[in-house]
C-alpha positions as a printed Julia matrix, in Angstrom:
200×3 Matrix{Float64}:
  -2.51  -33.01  27.93
  -2.24  -33.6   31.68
  -1.59  -30.42  33.65
   1.38  -30.77  36.0
   2.2   -28.83  39.16
   5.62  -28.49  40.75
   5.89  -29.98  44.22
   9.67  -30.0   44.63
  12.38  -27.81  43.13
  15.73  -29.0   41.8
  17.55  -28.37  45.08
  14.99  -30.36  47.11
  15.31  -33.29  44.71
  19.11  -33.2   44.78
  19.23  -32.87  48.56
  16.79  -35.76  49.0
  19.08  -38.05  46.99
  22.18  -36.8   48.8
  20.56  -37.77  52.12
  19.46  -41.15  50.76
  22.81  -42.05  49.21
  24.89  -40.79  52.15
  22.7   -42.79  54.55
  23.21  -45.89  52.4
  26.99  -45.36  52.43
  26.88  -44.79  56.2
  24.94  -48.01  56.7
  27.27  -50.15  54.6
  30.48  -48.62  55.95
  29.18  -48.65  59.53
  28.45  -52.36  59.39
  31.81  -52.92  57.72
  34.07  -51.49  60.39
  31.81  -52.16  63.39
  31.68  -55.91  62.72
  34.99  -56.12  60.85
  33.29  -57.56  57.77
  36.18  -58.06  55.38
  34.02  -58.33  52.27
  32.38  -54.98  53.0
  35.62  -53.32  54.0
  37.23  -54.49  50.78
  34.65  -52.45  48.87
  36.2   -49.31  50.37
  39.77  -50.57  50.14
  40.58  -51.28  53.78
  39.3   -51.1   57.34
  40.82  -47.63  57.84
  39.41  -46.36  54.56
  35.97  -47.57  55.62
  36.15  -45.53  58.83
  37.31  -42.42  56.99
  34.56  -42.74  54.37
  31.98  -43.35  57.12
  33.04  -40.21  58.96
  32.95  -37.97  55.91
  29.7   -39.48  54.66
  28.38  -38.45  58.07
  29.44  -34.87  57.37
  27.6   -34.95  54.02
  24.5   -36.44  55.69
  24.58  -33.81  58.44
  24.91  -30.87  56.04
  22.16  -32.25  53.83
  19.88  -32.76  56.84
  20.57  -29.16  57.9
  19.37  -27.85  54.53
  16.02  -29.6   54.98
  15.3   -27.26  57.9
  14.6   -24.48  55.42
  11.91  -26.19  53.36
  10.54  -29.19  55.3
  10.56  -28.0   58.92
   8.21  -25.0   58.45
   5.73  -27.3   56.68
   6.08  -30.07  59.28
   5.38  -27.68  62.16
   2.27  -26.23  60.51
  -0.34  -28.45  62.19
  -4.1   -27.93  62.14
  -7.39  -29.68  62.81
  -7.06  -31.35  59.41
  -4.01  -33.17  60.73
  -6.08  -34.5   63.63
  -8.65  -35.67  61.11
  -5.92  -37.42  59.12
  -4.73  -39.2   62.26
  -8.23  -40.31  63.21
  -8.67  -41.84  59.74
  -5.09  -43.21  59.72
  -4.54  -41.37  56.46
  -7.05  -43.63  54.74
  -4.47  -46.42  54.5
  -6.7   -49.01  56.14
  -9.92  -48.24  54.28
 -10.54  -47.13  50.73
 -13.87  -45.67  51.88
 -12.29  -43.38  54.47
 -12.7   -39.66  53.74
  -9.46  -37.99  54.77
  -9.23  -34.32  55.72
  -7.73  -32.1   52.98
  -3.96  -32.02  53.24
  -1.33  -29.35  52.73
   1.9   -29.67  50.73
   2.95  -32.4   53.17
   0.3   -34.71  54.57
   0.24  -35.44  58.29
   2.14  -38.69  57.93
   4.89  -36.97  55.96
   5.12  -34.22  58.6
   5.54  -36.7   61.42
   7.95  -38.83  59.42
  10.13  -35.81  58.68
  10.21  -34.76  62.35
  11.02  -38.35  63.31
  13.92  -38.51  60.84
  15.11  -35.03  61.83
  15.34  -35.93  65.53
  17.04  -39.26  64.8
  19.34  -37.65  62.24
  20.46  -35.01  64.73
  21.04  -37.71  67.35
  23.05  -39.83  64.9
  25.09  -36.86  63.7
  25.83  -35.41  67.15
  26.8   -38.77  68.65
  28.85  -39.63  65.58
  30.87  -36.43  65.81
  31.55  -37.05  69.5
  32.77  -40.6   68.76
  34.95  -39.27  65.93
  36.31  -36.04  67.43
  36.33  -36.75  71.18
  37.72  -40.31  71.47
  39.49  -39.51  74.73
  36.33  -38.61  76.65
  35.32  -42.17  77.53
  32.05  -41.29  79.3
  30.72  -39.27  76.36
  31.94  -41.8   73.8
  30.15  -44.69  75.53
  26.92  -42.68  75.76
  27.29  -41.6   72.15
  27.7   -45.2   70.96
  24.41  -46.06  72.68
  22.58  -43.07  71.17
  24.18  -43.68  67.76
  23.17  -47.34  67.63
  19.61  -46.91  68.93
  18.96  -43.98  66.56
  20.35  -45.97  63.63
  18.19  -49.01  64.49
  15.07  -46.84  64.43
  16.14  -45.13  61.22
  16.88  -48.39  59.41
  13.34  -49.53  60.26
  11.79  -46.25  59.11
  13.57  -45.98  55.75
  12.07  -49.11  54.11
   8.62  -47.98  55.26
   9.3   -44.57  53.69
  10.37  -46.21  50.44
   7.25  -48.39  50.37
   4.89  -45.47  51.1
   6.64  -43.35  48.49
   6.34  -45.98  45.77
   3.99  -48.98  45.87
   1.57  -47.67  48.5
   1.11  -44.3   46.78
   1.6   -44.59  43.02
   2.73  -41.3   41.53
   4.6   -40.11  44.61
   8.05  -41.29  43.52
   8.05  -39.03  40.46
   8.25  -36.04  42.81
  11.82  -36.99  43.69
  12.7   -37.53  40.03
  10.88  -34.8   38.14
   9.57  -32.62  40.96
   6.1   -32.5   39.43
   2.78  -34.31  39.83
  -0.47  -34.27  37.83
  -2.86  -31.58  39.06
  -5.67  -34.09  39.6
  -3.33  -36.28  41.66
  -2.41  -33.27  43.78
  -6.07  -32.27  44.26
  -6.85  -35.73  45.58
  -3.93  -35.98  48.01
  -3.03  -32.37  48.82
  -6.27  -30.43  48.3
  -5.43  -27.69  50.81
  -2.1   -27.0   49.12
  -3.66  -26.89  45.65
  -6.35  -24.5   46.93
  -3.68  -22.19  48.39
  -2.02  -22.04  44.96
  -5.36  -21.06  43.43
  -5.48  -24.01  41.04
């Protein structure tokens, strides 16, 4: 029987899906009321409902992003020479013969991706709250719209890449966000440093 190791607990899995679903709702509702797309707005009932749902989905997204600080940020900031080695070999994505430096619980690409999403997420959340709660401060609202839109554009590009890398590009990775576990041999191959730390 294949030995499994736990890579994500129940809260991490739940929080991951809360972020993903809330971002999806934010994307759909944002497009709906920004471009007055009647077909999209009708999904939420009306134009005003779409704005309300967008705002509160933003609250859910922000809270969920905050929780990630406790389990992803410490890992993402723990950089070493192995991360430099990963970068020099581009994670082995461009050559099956590339020998990649042993990786921790998060590989270098995952660390950078998380930091990227964290910065953009904070920018989206902060600017969104200003647009929502400070409509009378025209200067800040205009700046916030710019920050909000640019951050969203970058995020909407990054998410499909994340989905691809977490599914087709790395078979076995997706099960982490469903079951929280991975086969030990899989973990040894992709996260050798982490497995060694656990004494497995």
